[in-house]
C-alpha positions as CSV (number, residue, x, y, z in Angstrom):
1,X,-5.2,18.6,-15.5
2,X,-4.4,21.0,-12.7
3,X,-0.7,21.8,-12.1
4,X,-0.6,20.9,-8.4
5,X,1.6,18.5,-6.3
6,X,-0.6,15.8,-4.9
7,X,-1.5,14.5,-2.4
8,X,-2.7,17.7,-0.7
9,X,-3.7,18.1,2.9
10,X,-7.4,18.4,1.8
11,X,-8.6,14.8,1.5
12,X,-11.8,15.8,-0.3
13,X,-9.7,17.5,-3.0
14,X,-7.4,14.4,-3.2
15,X,-10.4,12.1,-3.7
16,X,-11.8,14.3,-6.4
17,X,-8.5,14.5,-8.3
18,X,-7.8,10.8,-7.8
19,X,-11.2,10.0,-9.4
20,X,-10.4,12.2,-12.3
21,X,-7.0,10.5,-12.9
22,X,-8.7,7.0,-12.6
23,X,-11.4,7.9,-15.1
24,X,-9.0,9.4,-17.6
25,X,-6.6,6.4,-17.5
26,X,-9.3,3.8,-17.8
27,X,-11.1,5.6,-20.6
28,X,-7.9,5.9,-22.5
29,X,-7.1,2.2,-22.2
30,X,-10.6,1.2,-23.3
31,X,-10.4,3.4,-26.4
32,X,-7.0,2.2,-27.5
33,X,-6.7,-1.5,-26.6
34,X,-9.6,-2.6,-24.5
35,X,-10.1,-3.9,-21.0
36,X,-7.2,-5.0,-18.9
37,X,-4.4,-4.1,-21.3
38,X,-2.2,-2.8,-18.5
39,X,-2.4,-6.2,-16.8
40,X,-1.4,-5.8,-13.1
41,X,-0.2,-2.2,-13.7
42,X,-3.4,-0.2,-13.5
43,X,-3.1,0.7,-9.8
44,X,0.5,1.5,-10.3
45,X,-0.2,3.8,-13.2
46,X,-3.1,5.6,-11.6
47,X,-1.1,6.4,-8.4
48,X,1.9,7.5,-10.5
49,X,-0.2,10.0,-12.4
50,X,-2.0,11.1,-9.2
51,X,1.3,11.9,-7.5
52,X,2.9,13.5,-10.6
53,X,0.9,14.0,-13.8
54,X,3.9,15.5,-15.6
55,X,5.4,12.4,-17.3
56,X,8.7,14.2,-17.7
57,X,9.4,13.3,-14.1
58,X,8.2,9.7,-14.3
59,X,10.5,6.7,-14.9
60,X,13.7,8.7,-14.3
61,X,17.1,7.0,-14.1
62,X,19.0,7.7,-10.9
63,X,22.3,5.8,-11.1
64,X,21.7,2.1,-11.8
65,X,18.0,2.3,-11.1
66,X,14.8,3.8,-12.5
67,X,12.7,5.7,-10.1
68,X,8.9,5.8,-10.6
69,X,8.9,9.6,-9.9
70,X,11.9,11.8,-9.4
71,X,11.8,15.6,-8.8
72,X,15.0,17.3,-7.7
73,X,16.1,15.4,-4.5
74,X,12.8,13.7,-4.0
75,X,12.0,10.1,-5.2
76,X,8.6,8.3,-5.0
77,X,8.5,4.5,-5.4
78,X,5.1,2.7,-5.8
79,X,5.3,-0.8,-4.4
80,X,2.2,-2.9,-4.4
81,X,3.9,-5.9,-2.6
82,X,7.2,-7.6,-1.9
83,X,9.1,-4.7,-0.2
84,X,12.3,-6.9,-0.1
85,X,12.7,-6.0,-3.8
86,X,13.3,-2.4,-2.8
87,X,16.5,-3.1,-0.9
88,X,18.8,-2.4,-3.8
89,X,17.0,0.9,-4.7
90,X,17.0,2.0,-1.0
91,X,20.7,1.2,-0.7
92,X,21.4,3.4,-3.8
93,X,18.8,6.2,-3.3
94,X,18.8,6.9,0.4
95,X,22.4,8.2,0.2
96,X,21.4,11.2,-1.9
97,X,17.6,11.4,-2.0
98,X,14.5,11.5,0.2
99,X,12.5,8.5,-0.8
100,X,8.7,8.0,-0.2
101,X,7.4,4.5,-0.7
102,X,3.8,4.5,-1.7
103,X,1.8,1.4,-0.7
104,X,-1.8,0.9,-1.9
105,X,-4.1,-1.1,0.3
106,X,-7.6,-2.4,-0.7
107,X,-10.1,-1.4,2.1
108,X,-13.0,-3.0,0.3
109,X,-12.5,-5.3,-2.7
110,X,-14.8,-6.8,-5.2
111,X,-13.6,-9.9,-7.1
112,X,-14.5,-10.6,-10.8
113,X,-13.7,-13.6,-13.0
114,X,-12.6,-13.3,-16.6
115,X,-13.0,-16.1,-19.0
116,X,-10.2,-15.9,-21.5
117,X,-12.0,-17.9,-24.2
118,X,-15.2,-16.0,-24.3
119,X,-14.2,-12.7,-22.7
120,X,-17.2,-12.9,-20.3
121,X,-16.8,-11.3,-16.9
122,X,-18.7,-12.7,-14.0
123,X,-18.7,-12.2,-10.2
124,X,-18.7,-9.0,-8.3
125,X,-18.5,-10.7,-4.9
126,X,-17.2,-8.5,-2.1
127,X,-14.2,-10.0,-0.4
128,X,-14.8,-10.7,3.3
129,X,-11.3,-9.3,4.1
130,X,-11.1,-5.6,4.9
131,X,-7.8,-3.9,4.5
132,X,-6.2,-1.3,6.7
133,X,-3.1,0.7,7.1
134,X,-1.8,-2.0,9.5
135,X,-1.3,-4.2,6.4
136,X,1.9,-2.4,5.7
137,X,3.7,-4.0,8.6
138,X,3.9,-7.4,6.9
139,X,5.9,-5.6,4.1
140,X,7.9,-3.4,6.5
141,X,9.3,-6.5,8.2
142,X,11.4,-7.2,5.0
143,X,13.1,-3.8,5.2
144,X,13.5,-3.3,8.9
145,X,17.1,-2.1,8.8
146,X,16.1,0.9,6.7
147,X,13.2,2.1,8.8
148,X,15.2,4.5,11.0
149,X,16.7,6.3,8.0
150,X,15.5,9.9,8.1
151,X,15.4,10.0,4.3
152,X,12.7,7.3,4.1
153,X,9.0,7.9,4.3
154,X,5.8,5.9,3.6
155,X,2.4,6.8,2.2
156,X,-0.3,4.1,2.7
157,X,-2.9,4.8,0.1
158,X,-6.2,3.3,1.3
159,X,-8.8,2.8,-1.5
160,X,-11.5,0.5,-2.8
161,X,-10.5,-1.9,-5.6
162,X,-12.0,-4.2,-8.2
163,X,-9.8,-7.3,-8.7
164,X,-10.0,-9.4,-11.9
165,X,-8.9,-13.0,-11.9
166,X,-8.5,-15.4,-14.8
167,X,-10.6,-18.6,-14.8
168,X,-7.4,-20.8,-15.1
169,X,-7.2,-22.4,-11.6
170,X,-6.7,-26.0,-10.8
171,X,-10.1,-26.7,-9.2
172,X,-13.3,-27.8,-11.1
173,X,-14.7,-24.2,-11.2
174,X,-11.2,-23.0,-12.2
175,X,-11.1,-20.5,-9.3
176,X,-8.7,-22.1,-6.8
177,X,-5.2,-21.1,-7.6
178,X,-6.3,-18.7,-10.4
179,X,-4.0,-16.0,-11.7
180,X,-4.7,-12.3,-10.9
181,X,-5.2,-10.4,-14.1
182,X,-5.5,-6.8,-12.9
183,X,-6.8,-4.5,-10.1
184,X,-8.7,-1.4,-10.8
185,X,-8.9,1.5,-8.3
186,X,-12.2,2.7,-6.9
187,X,-12.8,5.4,-4.3
188,X,-9.8,6.9,-2.5
189,X,-10.4,6.5,1.2
190,X,-7.4,8.1,2.9
191,X,-3.6,8.5,2.8
192,X,-1.8,7.6,6.0
193,X,1.6,9.3,6.0
194,X,4.7,8.1,8.0
195,X,7.2,10.9,7.7
196,X,9.0,10.5,11.0
197,X,9.5,7.7,13.5
198,X,7.1,9.5,15.8
199,X,4.3,8.9,13.3
200,X,4.4,5.2,14.0
201,X,2.8,6.0,17.4
202,X,-0.5,6.4,15.6
203,X,-0.6,2.6,15.3
204,X,-1.1,2.3,19.1
205,X,-4.8,3.3,19.6
206,X,-5.5,5.6,22.5
207,X,-7.9,3.1,24.0
208,X,-5.1,0.6,24.6
209,X,-4.5,0.0,28.3
210,X,-1.2,1.2,29.7
211,X,0.2,-2.3,29.5
212,X,-1.0,-4.4,26.6
213,X,-0.5,-7.6,24.6
214,X,-0.8,-8.2,20.8
215,X,-4.3,-9.5,21.5
216,X,-5.2,-6.2,23.1
217,X,-3.9,-4.4,20.0
218,X,-5.7,-6.8,17.6
219,X,-9.0,-6.1,19.4
220,X,-8.6,-2.3,19.6
221,X,-7.4,-2.0,16.0
222,X,-9.7,-4.6,14.5
223,X,-6.8,-6.5,12.9
224,X,-5.7,-10.2,12.9
225,X,-3.5,-11.3,15.8
226,X,-0.6,-12.1,13.5
227,X,-0.7,-8.5,12.1
228,X,-0.7,-7.1,15.6
229,X,2.4,-9.3,16.5
230,X,4.3,-8.1,13.5
231,X,3.3,-4.5,14.2
232,X,4.6,-4.6,17.7
233,X,7.8,-6.3,16.7
234,X,8.6,-3.4,14.4
235,X,7.4,-0.7,16.9
236,X,9.8,-2.2,19.4
237,X,12.6,-2.0,16.9
238,X,11.8,1.7,16.4
239,X,11.6,2.5,20.1
240,X,7.8,3.3,19.9
241,X,6.8,0.4,22.1
242,X,8.8,-1.7,24.6
243,X,8.6,-5.2,25.9
244,X,8.2,-5.2,29.7
245,X,7.4,-8.9,30.5
246,X,4.8,-11.6,30.1
247,X,1.1,-11.9,30.7
248,X,0.4,-15.6,30.7
249,X,2.0,-16.8,27.4
250,X,1.7,-13.4,25.7
251,X,4.4,-10.7,25.6
252,X,3.4,-7.6,27.6
253,X,4.1,-4.1,26.1
254,X,3.8,-0.5,26.9
255,X,4.3,2.7,25.0
256,X,7.8,4.0,25.1
257,X,7.9,7.7,26.0
């Protein structure tokens, strides 16, 4: 493997290297233990090796906590969900380190079903839901008090995924309420970086009118209305957008300059 610090500015190079890391990890797991042995950790492990292939810097203790990656005064934490679990680490790390939280999002996802008794894998249906960088706002809501800290950054890693679920649900076909077994990474699409508060302005598309509602943002960004409402709440907290009144029953906003 090449001795470079990823991700680079060149996205084509990032995509190539991300594919190499994915292929290497999946082939290693198949050779040693078979499919799915990482169980819910494959995405985490691929991203960790992509950002820092030198395992000497992975799983490093810093005070009471273990950092996914720690190099000098930089820490990278990979969080696939539940940002509220980061609060303890952020309280401890942000006093001394710059922390980048890496959040993977499935742009396109195919769903497969795994029969535990036979080992058979079926499915391959494409999920109708398409993910985007705006998905991070549902997670950011849980750590709003930390978002203004200059030592905190975010990388939203947009990729395709394959999701494997166990046929152990409560419905007749055993799919409703089924457990997720693992997610495997596919093609890397993009990495959206939030390094400074000013970077949040990118979530207000240029085609928005001067005064806009959450419905306007949802339409321009092609996201659900609820996501747009959460996004605007956080952008108001950060001083990127401001509330200026009402338009019917909807809050009316504008960019804060």
